[in-house]
C-alpha positions as CSV (number, residue, x, y, z in Angstrom):
1,M,34.3,52.9,19.1
2,P,33.5,50.4,16.3
3,L,34.4,51.5,12.8
4,F,30.8,50.7,11.5
5,S,27.5,50.8,13.3
6,R,25.5,47.6,13.7
7,T,23.0,48.6,11.0
8,T,25.8,49.4,8.6
9,R,27.4,46.1,9.3
10,F,24.2,44.2,8.5
11,A,23.8,46.0,5.2
12,L,27.3,45.2,4.2
13,C,26.8,41.6,5.1
14,A,23.7,41.4,2.9
15,L,25.5,42.9,0.0
16,W,28.3,40.4,0.4
17,M,25.9,37.5,0.5
18,T,24.1,38.7,-2.6
19,A,27.4,39.1,-4.4
20,A,28.4,35.7,-3.3
21,S,25.2,34.2,-4.6
22,C,25.7,35.8,-8.0
23,D,29.0,34.0,-8.2
24,D,27.3,30.7,-7.3
25,P,26.5,28.8,-10.5
26,K,24.2,26.4,-8.8
27,R,22.2,29.3,-7.3
28,E,22.0,31.0,-10.6
29,Q,20.8,27.8,-12.2
30,Q,18.0,27.4,-9.6
31,L,16.9,31.0,-10.2
32,K,16.8,30.4,-13.9
33,W,14.7,27.3,-13.5
34,R,12.3,29.2,-11.3
35,E,12.0,31.9,-13.8
36,E,11.4,29.4,-16.6
37,E,8.9,27.5,-14.4
38,A,7.1,30.8,-13.7
39,E,7.1,31.7,-17.4
40,A,5.8,28.2,-18.3
41,K,3.0,28.5,-15.7
42,L,2.1,32.0,-17.1
43,L,2.0,30.6,-20.6
44,A,-0.1,27.6,-19.5
45,A,-2.5,29.9,-17.7
46,A,-2.7,32.1,-20.8
47,Q,-3.4,29.1,-23.0
48,K,-6.1,27.9,-20.6
49,E,-7.7,31.3,-20.6
50,T,-7.7,31.3,-24.4
51,E,-9.2,27.8,-24.5
52,F,-11.8,28.9,-21.9
53,A,-12.7,32.0,-24.0
54,K,-13.1,29.7,-27.1
55,E,-15.2,27.3,-25.1
56,K,-17.3,30.2,-23.7
57,H,-17.8,31.6,-27.2
58,A,-18.7,28.1,-28.5
59,V,-21.3,27.7,-25.7
60,E,-22.8,31.1,-26.4
61,E,-23.0,30.3,-30.1
62,L,-24.6,27.0,-29.2
63,R,-27.1,28.8,-27.1
64,R,-27.9,31.2,-29.9
65,N,-28.4,28.3,-32.3
66,I,-30.7,26.6,-29.8
67,A,-32.7,29.8,-29.3
68,E,-33.0,30.3,-33.1
69,R,-34.1,26.7,-33.5
70,E,-36.6,27.0,-30.7
71,K,-37.9,30.2,-32.3
72,A,-38.1,28.4,-35.6
73,V,-40.0,25.6,-34.0
74,E,-42.4,28.0,-32.4
75,V,-43.0,29.7,-35.8
76,L,-43.6,26.2,-37.3
77,K,-46.0,25.4,-34.5
78,S,-47.9,28.6,-35.0
79,Q,-48.1,28.0,-38.8
80,L,-49.2,24.5,-38.2
81,S,-51.8,25.7,-35.7
82,E,-53.1,28.2,-38.2
83,E,-53.3,25.6,-40.9
84,I,-55.2,23.2,-38.5
85,E,-57.6,26.0,-37.6
86,K,-58.0,27.0,-41.2
87,T,-58.8,23.4,-42.1
88,R,-61.2,23.2,-39.2
89,R,-63.0,26.3,-40.3
90,I,-63.2,25.0,-43.9
91,R,-64.6,21.7,-42.7
92,H,-67.0,23.5,-40.4
93,E,-68.2,25.8,-43.3
94,I,-68.7,22.7,-45.5
95,E,-70.7,21.0,-42.8
96,L,-72.8,24.2,-42.3
97,R,-73.4,24.5,-46.1
98,K,-74.7,20.9,-46.1
99,L,-77.0,21.7,-43.2
100,R,-78.2,25.1,-44.5
101,G,-78.4,24.2,-48.1
102,P,-77.7,26.6,-50.9
103,I,-77.8,30.4,-50.3
104,P,-81.1,31.8,-51.3
105,Q,-81.3,33.9,-54.4
106,I,-82.1,37.5,-53.5
107,S,-83.1,40.6,-55.4
108,A,-81.7,43.1,-52.8
109,E,-78.8,45.3,-54.1
110,R,-77.0,45.4,-50.7
111,C,-77.1,42.7,-48.0
112,I,-75.3,41.0,-45.2
113,V,-76.0,38.2,-42.8
114,I,-74.1,38.0,-39.5
115,D,-73.9,36.0,-36.3
116,A,-75.3,38.4,-33.7
117,A,-73.1,36.9,-30.9
118,G,-69.8,37.0,-32.8
119,D,-68.0,38.5,-35.8
120,D,-68.9,35.8,-38.3
121,V,-70.3,37.0,-41.6
122,L,-72.5,34.2,-43.1
123,F,-73.3,35.9,-46.4
124,E,-72.8,39.3,-48.0
125,K,-73.6,41.2,-51.2
126,N,-72.2,44.7,-51.9
127,A,-72.0,45.0,-48.1
128,D,-69.6,48.0,-48.2
129,K,-71.5,50.0,-50.8
130,R,-72.6,53.3,-49.4
131,G,-76.2,54.4,-49.8
132,A,-79.4,55.6,-48.0
133,I,-80.8,53.3,-45.3
134,A,-84.2,55.0,-44.8
135,S,-85.9,54.4,-41.4
136,T,-83.5,51.7,-40.3
137,T,-81.7,54.9,-39.1
138,K,-84.1,54.7,-36.2
139,I,-82.2,51.8,-34.8
140,M,-79.4,54.3,-33.9
141,T,-82.0,56.7,-32.6
142,G,-83.3,53.9,-30.3
143,I,-79.8,53.1,-29.1
144,L,-79.1,56.7,-28.0
145,V,-82.5,57.0,-26.2
146,V,-81.9,53.7,-24.3
147,E,-78.4,54.7,-23.4
148,N,-79.7,58.0,-22.0
149,G,-81.9,55.9,-19.6
150,N,-84.9,57.0,-17.6
151,L,-87.4,55.6,-20.1
152,D,-90.3,56.3,-17.8
153,N,-89.6,60.1,-17.8
154,I,-92.3,62.2,-19.4
155,V,-91.8,64.1,-22.6
156,T,-93.9,67.1,-23.5
157,V,-94.5,67.4,-27.2
158,E,-93.4,70.7,-28.8
159,K,-94.5,72.2,-32.0
160,S,-91.2,71.5,-33.7
161,D,-91.7,67.8,-33.0
162,T,-94.9,67.7,-35.1
163,Q,-93.4,69.5,-38.1
164,C,-92.2,66.4,-40.0
165,A,-93.0,64.8,-43.3
166,P,-94.9,61.5,-43.3
167,V,-95.0,58.9,-41.8
168,R,-96.5,60.7,-38.8
169,L,-98.4,59.4,-35.9
170,G,-100.1,62.7,-35.3
171,I,-98.9,63.7,-31.8
172,K,-99.8,67.2,-30.9
173,E,-98.1,70.1,-29.1
174,G,-98.5,69.9,-25.4
175,E,-99.3,66.2,-25.2
176,K,-97.3,64.2,-22.7
177,Y,-95.9,60.7,-23.2
178,S,-93.2,58.6,-21.5
179,R,-90.0,58.0,-23.4
180,R,-90.9,54.3,-23.4
181,Q,-94.2,55.0,-25.2
182,L,-92.5,57.1,-27.8
183,L,-89.7,54.6,-28.3
184,S,-92.1,51.8,-28.7
185,A,-94.1,53.8,-31.3
186,V,-91.0,54.8,-33.3
187,L,-89.6,51.2,-33.5
188,V,-93.0,49.5,-34.2
189,K,-94.7,52.0,-36.5
190,S,-91.7,54.0,-37.6
191,S,-93.3,57.4,-37.0
192,N,-91.1,60.3,-38.0
193,D,-92.7,62.9,-35.8
194,I,-92.0,60.7,-32.7
195,A,-88.4,60.2,-33.8
196,Q,-88.0,64.0,-33.8
197,A,-89.6,64.3,-30.4
198,L,-87.2,61.7,-28.9
199,A,-84.2,63.4,-30.5
200,R,-85.1,66.9,-29.2
201,D,-85.9,65.5,-25.7
202,N,-82.5,63.6,-25.7
203,A,-80.2,66.3,-26.9
204,G,-82.1,69.6,-26.7
205,S,-82.5,69.8,-30.5
206,V,-82.6,67.6,-33.5
207,E,-79.3,69.1,-34.7
208,A,-77.6,68.3,-31.4
209,F,-79.0,64.8,-31.5
210,V,-77.6,64.2,-35.0
211,V,-74.1,65.2,-33.7
212,K,-74.5,62.5,-31.1
213,M,-75.6,60.0,-33.7
214,N,-72.4,60.6,-35.8
215,E,-70.2,60.5,-32.7
216,K,-71.7,57.2,-31.7
217,A,-71.0,55.9,-35.2
218,L,-67.4,56.9,-35.0
219,A,-67.1,55.3,-31.5
220,L,-68.3,52.1,-33.0
221,G,-65.6,52.3,-35.7
222,L,-68.0,53.0,-38.5
223,Q,-66.2,54.9,-41.3
224,N,-69.0,54.6,-43.9
225,T,-71.9,56.0,-42.0
226,H,-73.3,59.5,-41.9
227,F,-76.6,60.7,-40.3
228,V,-78.4,64.0,-41.0
229,N,-81.6,63.4,-39.0
230,P,-83.1,60.9,-36.5
231,H,-85.6,59.3,-38.9
232,G,-83.7,58.5,-42.1
233,L,-85.6,60.8,-44.6
234,P,-83.5,62.5,-47.2
235,G,-81.5,65.5,-46.0
236,L,-82.6,69.1,-46.7
237,K,-79.3,69.9,-48.4
238,A,-78.4,68.2,-51.6
239,D,-74.8,68.0,-50.6
240,D,-75.5,66.5,-47.2
241,Q,-77.4,63.3,-47.5
242,P,-77.5,60.4,-45.1
243,Y,-75.7,57.1,-45.9
244,S,-74.4,53.9,-44.5
245,T,-73.6,50.4,-45.6
246,A,-75.0,47.0,-44.9
247,R,-71.9,46.1,-42.9
248,D,-72.0,49.2,-40.8
249,L,-75.8,48.9,-40.2
250,A,-75.2,45.3,-39.1
251,V,-72.8,46.6,-36.4
252,I,-75.5,49.1,-35.2
253,A,-78.1,46.4,-35.2
254,R,-75.8,44.1,-33.1
255,V,-75.5,46.9,-30.5
256,A,-79.3,47.4,-30.4
257,D,-79.9,43.6,-30.3
258,K,-78.0,43.5,-27.0
259,M,-80.3,46.0,-25.4
260,R,-83.2,44.4,-23.6
261,D,-85.5,47.5,-23.8
262,I,-85.1,47.5,-27.6
263,R,-85.5,43.7,-27.9
264,D,-88.7,43.8,-25.9
265,I,-90.2,46.4,-28.3
266,V,-89.1,45.2,-31.7
267,K,-90.5,41.7,-31.2
268,L,-94.1,43.1,-30.7
269,Q,-96.4,42.5,-33.6
270,T,-98.7,45.2,-32.3
271,Y,-98.5,48.0,-29.8
272,K,-101.3,49.9,-28.1
273,F,-100.4,53.6,-28.1
274,K,-102.4,55.4,-25.4
275,K,-103.2,59.0,-26.0
276,P,-103.6,61.6,-23.2
277,D,-107.4,61.9,-24.0
278,G,-107.8,58.2,-23.1
279,K,-108.1,57.0,-26.6
280,S,-105.6,54.5,-28.0
281,L,-104.1,53.5,-31.3
282,D,-103.4,49.9,-32.2
283,L,-100.1,50.1,-34.1
284,A,-99.2,47.1,-36.3
285,N,-95.5,46.4,-36.6
286,T,-94.2,47.3,-40.1
287,N,-92.0,44.2,-40.1
288,R,-94.0,41.5,-41.9
289,V,-91.4,38.8,-41.3
290,L,-92.4,38.8,-37.6
291,R,-95.6,37.2,-38.9
292,S,-94.2,35.0,-41.6
293,L,-91.3,33.4,-39.7
294,G,-91.8,32.3,-36.1
295,D,-88.1,32.6,-35.2
296,C,-88.0,36.3,-36.2
297,D,-88.0,38.7,-33.3
298,G,-87.1,42.1,-34.8
299,L,-85.8,44.5,-35.9
300,K,-86.6,47.5,-38.1
301,T,-88.0,48.4,-41.6
302,G,-87.4,51.3,-43.9
303,Y,-88.3,52.9,-47.2
304,T,-87.3,55.9,-49.3
305,E,-86.9,56.2,-53.0
306,A,-83.1,56.3,-52.6
307,A,-82.9,53.4,-50.2
308,G,-85.6,51.2,-51.7
309,Y,-87.3,48.8,-49.4
310,C,-85.1,48.0,-46.4
311,L,-85.3,45.6,-43.5
312,V,-83.0,44.6,-40.6
313,A,-84.4,41.3,-39.4
314,S,-83.2,39.4,-36.3
315,G,-84.0,36.0,-35.1
316,E,-83.0,33.1,-32.9
317,R,-83.3,29.3,-33.1
318,N,-81.6,26.7,-30.9
319,G,-79.5,29.3,-29.1
320,R,-78.3,30.8,-32.4
321,R,-78.9,34.5,-33.1
322,R,-78.7,35.9,-36.5
323,I,-79.1,39.4,-38.0
324,V,-80.0,40.0,-41.7
325,V,-79.6,43.4,-43.3
326,I,-81.5,44.0,-46.6
327,L,-81.1,47.3,-48.4
328,N,-82.3,48.6,-51.8
329,D,-84.8,45.8,-52.4
330,T,-88.2,45.7,-54.1
331,E,-91.5,46.0,-52.3
332,G,-92.2,42.4,-52.6
333,G,-88.6,41.1,-52.6
334,V,-87.7,42.6,-49.2
335,W,-89.9,40.3,-47.2
336,K,-89.1,37.2,-49.3
337,D,-85.4,37.9,-49.2
338,A,-85.3,38.6,-45.4
339,H,-87.5,35.6,-44.6
340,A,-85.4,33.2,-46.8
341,L,-82.0,34.5,-45.6
342,L,-82.9,34.5,-41.9
343,D,-84.4,31.0,-42.1
344,W,-81.3,29.8,-44.0
345,A,-78.9,31.3,-41.5
346,L,-80.8,29.9,-38.5
347,K,-80.5,26.3,-39.7
348,A,-76.9,26.0,-38.4
């Protein structure tokens, strides 16, 4: 029987060969070269990785610099565009001034002139000063009536509708009129009793209607407007008086100006108000500028001691629509100022 098994013999042989190789200087030198070569390759790879990382960082930095420069270029483009637009507007304003001529001298305490189709303010004077606006309040009343719709529905006059200070048309309890009839009378002749009838019909009571008026004002973003009734007379409480500004009233007027039902009414120089008994009243529009300036087509007058003489006048010429708001003017000055400003604004 052999002294060692075949497996054992192979293992012993391998050990002997390994031992023999360790004693072989040439073999050792080859192994050392291979180790050195491997280390060199590892070092070279590490250096390349370091160089790659540096290059990658440099590329990222370059990209950041490019992005910042592009951003700076965009900012400069925006600034340049703004300057160009500003220059264009200034030139346009200069051209318009040449076409319109000098702004008319007015006596009104508060005033604003706007482009009805846009946001441009052509002229203003104390436009943000709060104060009474008298019967120009009825513009908001008309807006809510039209928004409610059904203008051909019948309204039966109630006793509370007739209990109102002048100006009154004299409608009587039990009489029946369409909403359109009443709306026409209130916008043409500015009758306070009719304003109350419309308010009560619209909201159930005058008080509830006033809530709707103030909610509408807030919805339009008006922070300087407060209503206490649908007609614009002074409030019953000393500490709760109506007020607005020329600027806020211009916003209200612009809304009304876009309503065809209101536009069709306020341009009328006269309106025939038919009574239930068959008789009729010929109501002359209180807006005198409708008769003095052919381009005028609205909108609403007003007067109280606190508000002075007021007028919101609208007009159109060559496709341009303008709205003029005059508040706290004199009896003679309100027509002169509104006529002059509207004609001036419609020139260009």
